[in-house]
Every structure is written in C-alpha cells, then in structure tokens.
C-alpha positions as CSV (number, residue, x, y, z in Angstrom):
1,M,-0.1,0.0,0.1
2,P,1.6,3.6,-1.0
3,E,2.2,6.1,1.6
4,Q,-0.2,8.9,1.9
5,P,1.8,12.2,1.3
6,N,1.3,15.3,3.5
7,R,-0.8,13.6,6.2
8,R,-0.2,15.6,9.5
9,P,-0.7,14.3,12.8
10,V,-3.7,15.7,14.5
11,A,-3.8,16.6,18.1
12,R,-6.4,14.9,19.9
13,G,-8.2,15.1,23.5
14,E,-11.0,13.8,25.7
15,C,-14.2,15.9,25.8
16,P,-14.8,17.5,29.2
17,S,-18.6,16.7,28.5
18,C,-19.1,13.2,26.8
19,G,-15.8,11.8,27.5
20,L,-14.9,10.7,23.9
21,S,-11.7,11.5,22.2
22,Y,-12.0,14.3,19.4
23,A,-9.6,16.3,17.3
24,L,-8.5,19.7,18.9
25,K,-8.7,23.0,17.0
26,A,-5.3,25.1,16.6
27,D,-6.2,26.9,19.8
28,G,-6.3,23.8,21.8
29,T,-10.0,23.7,22.4
30,M,-12.3,20.7,21.3
31,R,-13.6,20.6,17.5
32,R,-17.2,20.6,16.7
33,H,-19.0,17.1,17.3
34,H,-22.5,16.1,18.3
35,G,-23.4,15.2,21.8
36,M,-24.1,11.4,22.8
37,T,-27.1,9.9,24.6
38,L,-26.6,7.2,27.4
39,A,-27.5,4.7,24.9
40,G,-24.5,5.7,22.5
41,F,-26.8,7.7,20.0
42,S,-26.0,11.1,18.7
43,T,-28.4,13.7,19.8
44,G,-27.9,15.6,16.5
45,E,-27.1,18.9,18.7
46,P,-23.5,20.3,19.4
47,C,-21.9,18.6,22.3
48,P,-21.6,21.2,25.4
49,G,-17.9,20.4,25.5
50,V,-17.0,22.1,21.9
51,G,-14.8,25.1,22.3
52,K,-13.8,24.1,25.7
53,P,-10.3,22.6,26.6
54,P,-9.9,18.9,26.8
55,S,-10.1,17.2,30.2
56,T,-7.1,14.9,29.1
57,A,-4.8,15.4,26.1
58,P,-2.7,12.5,24.8
C-alpha cells in the first residue's frame, strides 16, 4: 500500500462533557462534534464540550 503524502498528525483530547476522544482546534480547544445519549446515539445537537479545553490530552 503506498504512503499517503502530506498527512499531518492531528492533536486529540478527551471531551470534558461526553468523555470521547476528538480532534483539537489550533487553539487547543475541542473541535465541533455532536453530543451522545446514554445509549450511545447522537443527539444531533452540538456537544456542550465544543470550544472548551480537553479534560485529558494524550
């Protein structure tokens, strides 16, 4: 399989609201993603953790 050129590593962190791992924006805050129900389904609404700093960053 050929290498994919120009692929940059993306910083990821754990969302303080839903606890899932998502990409971070350049300013170090959570990128846009949808909230999750307790059953694991998307709410269709932005997660309350969007735009906040991650609770943990690997």
